[in-house]
C-alpha positions as CSV (number, residue, x, y, z in Angstrom):
1,M,107.9,18.4,51.1
2,V,106.1,17.0,48.1
3,K,103.4,19.0,46.4
4,V,100.4,16.9,45.5
5,K,98.4,18.1,42.5
6,V,94.8,17.8,43.1
7,K,92.5,18.0,40.1
8,Q,89.4,19.9,40.9
9,N,86.4,18.8,39.0
10,V,84.8,22.2,38.3
11,S,82.6,22.4,35.3
12,N,82.1,25.5,33.2
13,K,78.9,24.2,31.8
14,P,76.6,26.3,34.0
15,K,78.4,29.5,33.1
16,Y,78.2,28.8,29.3
17,F,74.6,27.8,29.6
18,L,73.7,31.1,31.4
19,L,75.6,33.0,28.7
20,I,73.9,31.2,25.9
21,F,70.5,31.5,27.5
22,G,71.0,35.2,28.2
23,F,72.1,35.8,24.6
24,A,69.1,33.9,23.3
25,I,66.7,36.0,25.4
26,I,68.3,39.3,24.2
27,M,68.1,38.2,20.6
28,M,64.4,37.2,21.0
29,I,63.6,40.6,22.5
30,F,65.3,42.5,19.7
31,T,63.8,40.2,17.1
32,F,60.3,40.4,18.5
33,G,60.5,44.2,18.9
34,T,61.8,44.7,15.4
35,D,59.1,42.5,13.9
36,K,56.4,44.3,15.9
37,I,57.6,47.7,14.6
38,S,57.8,46.5,11.0
39,E,54.3,45.0,11.3
40,V,53.0,48.4,12.2
41,F,54.3,49.9,9.0
42,R,53.2,47.0,6.9
43,N,49.6,47.2,8.1
44,L,48.9,50.8,7.1
45,N,45.6,50.8,5.2
46,G,44.3,53.1,2.5
47,S,42.9,55.8,4.8
48,S,46.2,55.9,6.6
49,N,48.1,56.4,3.4
50,N,46.6,59.8,2.9
51,N,47.5,60.8,6.5
52,S,50.8,59.1,6.0
53,S,51.7,61.2,2.9
54,Q,50.5,64.3,4.8
55,I,52.7,63.6,7.8
56,E,55.6,62.7,5.5
57,S,55.4,66.1,3.9
58,I,55.3,67.8,7.3
59,L,58.2,65.7,8.6
60,S,60.2,66.6,5.5
61,K,59.9,70.3,6.1
62,Q,62.5,72.3,7.8
63,E,61.6,72.9,11.5
64,N,61.7,76.7,11.1
65,L,58.9,76.5,8.5
66,L,56.5,74.4,10.5
67,T,53.4,76.1,12.0
68,I,52.0,75.4,15.4
69,D,49.3,73.1,13.9
70,E,51.9,71.1,12.0
71,W,53.9,70.6,15.2
72,K,50.7,69.4,16.9
73,K,50.2,66.9,14.0
74,I,53.7,65.7,14.6
75,A,52.9,65.1,18.3
76,D,49.7,63.3,17.4
77,Y,51.6,61.2,14.8
78,R,54.2,60.2,17.4
79,A,51.6,59.3,19.9
80,Q,49.8,57.2,17.3
81,E,53.1,55.4,16.5
82,F,53.4,54.6,20.2
83,Y,49.8,53.3,20.3
84,E,50.3,51.1,17.2
85,C,53.5,49.7,18.6
86,T,51.8,48.7,21.9
87,K,48.2,48.1,21.2
88,D,48.4,44.3,21.1
89,L,50.4,43.9,24.3
90,A,49.4,42.1,27.5
91,K,51.0,41.8,30.9
92,D,53.7,39.2,30.2
93,L,57.5,39.2,29.8
94,E,57.6,39.5,26.0
95,S,55.0,42.3,26.0
96,Y,56.9,44.1,28.7
97,A,60.1,44.0,26.6
98,V,58.2,45.3,23.6
99,F,56.5,48.0,25.6
100,E,59.9,49.2,27.0
101,N,61.2,49.4,23.4
102,C,58.2,51.3,22.2
103,S,58.3,53.6,25.2
104,R,62.0,54.3,24.6
105,Q,61.3,55.2,21.0
106,Y,58.5,57.5,22.1
107,N,60.7,59.2,24.7
108,N,63.4,59.7,22.0
109,A,60.7,61.2,19.7
110,W,59.9,63.6,22.6
111,V,63.6,64.7,22.8
112,V,63.7,65.3,19.1
113,F,60.4,67.2,19.2
114,Q,61.5,69.3,22.1
115,L,64.9,70.1,20.6
116,G,63.2,71.0,17.3
117,I,60.8,73.4,19.1
118,D,63.4,75.0,21.3
119,E,66.4,75.2,18.9
120,K,65.0,75.2,15.3
121,S,61.4,76.4,15.3
122,N,60.2,79.9,14.4
123,L,57.7,80.1,17.2
124,T,57.2,82.5,20.2
125,Y,58.0,81.4,23.7
126,E,54.3,81.0,24.5
127,Q,53.7,78.8,21.4
128,R,56.7,76.6,22.3
129,E,55.4,76.2,25.8
130,Q,51.9,75.4,24.5
131,L,53.3,72.7,22.2
132,K,55.2,71.1,25.1
133,E,52.1,71.1,27.2
134,Y,50.2,69.6,24.2
135,W,52.8,66.8,23.9
136,K,52.6,66.0,27.6
137,K,48.8,65.9,27.5
138,T,48.8,63.7,24.4
139,E,51.4,61.5,26.0
140,D,49.5,61.1,29.2
141,D,46.3,60.3,27.3
142,M,48.0,57.8,25.1
143,R,49.8,56.0,27.9
144,G,46.6,55.7,29.8
145,K,44.9,54.3,26.7
146,V,47.7,51.8,26.2
147,I,47.6,50.7,29.8
148,K,43.9,50.2,29.7
149,L,44.1,48.1,26.6
150,A,46.8,46.0,28.1
151,E,44.7,45.4,31.2
152,E,41.6,44.4,29.1
153,K,43.7,42.0,27.0
154,E,45.2,40.6,30.2
155,K,41.7,39.9,31.5
156,K,40.7,38.2,28.3
157,L,43.8,36.0,28.2
158,R,43.7,35.1,31.8
159,P,40.0,35.4,33.0
160,N,40.4,33.0,35.9
161,R,43.0,35.2,37.5
162,Y,40.6,38.0,37.8
163,N,37.5,36.2,39.0
164,D,36.0,37.5,42.3
165,N,35.8,34.0,43.7
């Protein structure tokens, strides 16, 4: 029997196109998120510089030297960072990716905060629990504020979508 070689005309172009397209989207997300974060730090005004130097001195202290009020200032600062990172977002794909990045950073800040309180602070059990509750309350308030701002911006960007007609 004779084997006949049949050349199949299968193109790899769709596979390469999907890979390149996916890579481009990932790079845009990382680039947009990084630019957004660096913009937050570039836009600090004069009144923030005083608060910034105060928070820098608190953050540079060893955790066992921090008071309960200083821990609260750290929680407020991290919540403000989250707000600054997300305040200009709407309900679209790019904004969602940036929001996820900001949210991930805020969650990481919570882990560091919690570990600092539990493992390194010189606080009583009640004070540590009070600080954890304070963080959670601040987090809930800030997330609500961010969601409300995103909804307002969405309505401004796409008013026809939200008409009662």
